ZAMARGU-4260 file (C-alpha; in steps of 0.2 Angstrom, whole numbers, plus 5000, padded with zeros to 4 digits):
<rodrens>
0) 5000/5000/5000 | 5008/5016/4994 | 5000/5033/4999 | 4983/5025/5001 | 4984/5016/4984
5) 4984/4997/4985 | 4995/4988/4972 | 4999/4969/4970 | 5011/4964/4956 | 5017/4947/4950
10) 5035/4946/4945 | 5041/4929/4940 | 5059/4922/4942 | 5066/4905/4938 | 5071/4900/4955
15) 5065/4902/4973 | 5083/4907/4977 | 5081/4923/4966 | 5064/4926/4974 | 5072/4929/4991
20) 5086/4940/4983 | 5086/4957/4991 | 5089/4965/4974 | 5074/4956/4966 | 5063/4960/4981
25) 5068/4979/4979 | 5064/4978/4960 | 5047/4971/4964 | 5044/4985/4976 | 5049/4998/4963
30) 5037/4990/4951 | 5023/4992/4964 | 5028/5010/4967 | 5028/5013/4949 | 5010/5006/4947
35) 5004/5016/4962 | 5011/5032/4955 | 5008/5031/4936 | 4992/5021/4936 | 4996/5012/4919
40) 4981/5006/4909 | 4988/4989/4906 | 5005/4979/4907 | 5011/4986/4890 | 5009/5004/4897
45) 5017/4999/4913 | 5033/4992/4904 | 5034/5009/4896 | 5033/5019/4912 | 5048/5027/4920
50) 5053/5015/4934 | 5051/5023/4950 | 5065/5035/4955 | 5075/5032/4938 | 5076/5038/4920
55) 5074/5020/4914 | 5058/5012/4908 | 5051/4997/4918 | 5057/4986/4903 | 5075/4993/4904
60) 5075/4991/4923 | 5069/4973/4921 | 5083/4970/4908 | 5096/4978/4920 | 5090/4966/4934
65) 5092/4951/4922 | 5110/4956/4920 | 5113/4959/4938 | 5104/4943/4944 | 5109/4932/4930
70) 5092/4924/4928 | 5077/4928/4918 | 5064/4939/4927 | 5047/4945/4920 | 5034/4957/4926
75) 5018/4947/4922 | 5003/4956/4929 | 4996/4969/4942 | 4981/4976/4950 | 4978/4993/4958
80) 4965/5000/4970 | 4963/5018/4974 | 4951/5022/4988 | 4944/5011/5001 | 4955/5001/5012
85) 4968/4989/5004 | 4975/4975/5014 | 4989/4964/5008 | 4993/4946/5012 | 5008/4936/5006
90) 5009/4918/5008 | 5022/4904/5005 | 5037/4915/5003 | 5029/4926/4990 | 5022/4913/4979
95) 5004/4918/4983 | 5000/4937/4985 | 4982/4943/4989 | 4976/4961/4990 | 4959/4964/4997
100) 4951/4981/4995 | 4936/4985/5006 | 4924/5000/5006 | 4926/5006/5024 | 4930/5022/5033
105) 4937/5013/5049 | 4951/5001/5052 | 4946/4984/5044 | 4964/4977/5043 | 4960/4961/5053
110) 4944/4958/5042 | 4954/4961/5026 | 4968/4950/5032 | 4956/4936/5036 | 4947/4937/5019
115) 4964/4938/5010 | 4969/4922/5019 | 4953/4913/5013 | 4957/4918/4995 | 4975/4912/4997
120) 4969/4896/5004 | 4955/4892/4993 | 4958/4902/4977 | 4940/4906/4972 | 4936/4908/4954
125) 4923/4922/4957 | 4920/4936/4970 | 4901/4932/4971 | 4888/4920/4963 | 4881/4935/4953
130) 4898/4936/4943 | 4896/4918/4937 | 4893/4919/4918 | 4879/4910/4909 | 4892/4900/4899
135) 4900/4893/4915 | 4883/4889/4923 | 4878/4880/4907 | 4894/4870/4906 | 4892/4865/4925
140) 4874/4860/4922 | 4879/4850/4907 | 4892/4841/4917 | 4880/4837/4931 | 4866/4830/4919
145) 4879/4820/4910 | 4885/4812/4926 | 4867/4808/4931 | 4863/4800/4914 | 4879/4789/4916
150) 4872/4782/4932 | 4857/4769/4928 | 4848/4773/4944 | 4849/4792/4941 | 4845/4791/4923
155) 4828/4783/4926 | 4822/4798/4937 | 4810/4810/4931 | 4816/4827/4923 | 4809/4837/4937
160) 4819/4827/4950 | 4835/4828/4940 | 4832/4847/4939 | 4831/4849/4958 | 4847/4838/4959
165) 4856/4849/4947 | 4850/4865/4957 | 4858/4857/4972 | 4874/4854/4963 | 4874/4872/4957
170) 4873/4878/4975 | 4887/4867/4979 | 4897/4875/4964 | 4894/4892/4972 | 4900/4887/4989
175) 4916/4880/4981 | 4920/4893/4968 | 4913/4910/4974 | 4921/4919/4989 | 4906/4926/4997
180) 4896/4910/4997 | 4911/4900/5004 | 4911/4894/5021 | 4923/4905/5031 | 4939/4895/5033
185) 4943/4902/5051 | 4929/4893/5060 | 4938/4897/5076 | 4932/4915/5075 | 4916/4914/5064
190) 4904/4900/5059 | 4896/4904/5042 | 4900/4910/5025 | 4912/4924/5020 | 4898/4935/5016
195) 4890/4933/5033 | 4907/4935/5041 | 4909/4952/5033 | 4891/4958/5037 | 4894/4952/5055
200) 4910/4961/5056 | 4902/4977/5049
</rodrens>
């Protein structure tokens, strides 16, 4: 988080050893600071920005780092949040990074960290079930129906029964793939879904 702007960047290296290198870590921080300051539209625009505190572009600074470190490194992607409260969480020595942005005007660091840990642990595909696209739903329903048709006991059931079973499977899909509908992983502090955890904390 730089001057109230939340940034997460992915910079790839070939080995874990380089990932712990101080120069590499400083380069990643510099890329994040550049994203925060310059607000690039996409990765190509970022690579043409002046790397924070230098006259070199991010591309040129990346090339310099490759020469210094002796291993290929590459800025892969980034996300930037301006406004709200951004809470960062890094897991597994930098292999997993999560940035949660919450609309709040009070300190929600603990809530943000718990939600970020949930994301790091379970890697949800969607934020909320409303974000699941029709083509994803259609594919999941198709798979569920095909599994039923391959089971002689299920294949014989009436269409209405099959439809109810498919709807039950879709609810399970939401619980496994949508952050807000997932069971909150830290059951030691809250029992229920992530959505209910956030509402309760609010």
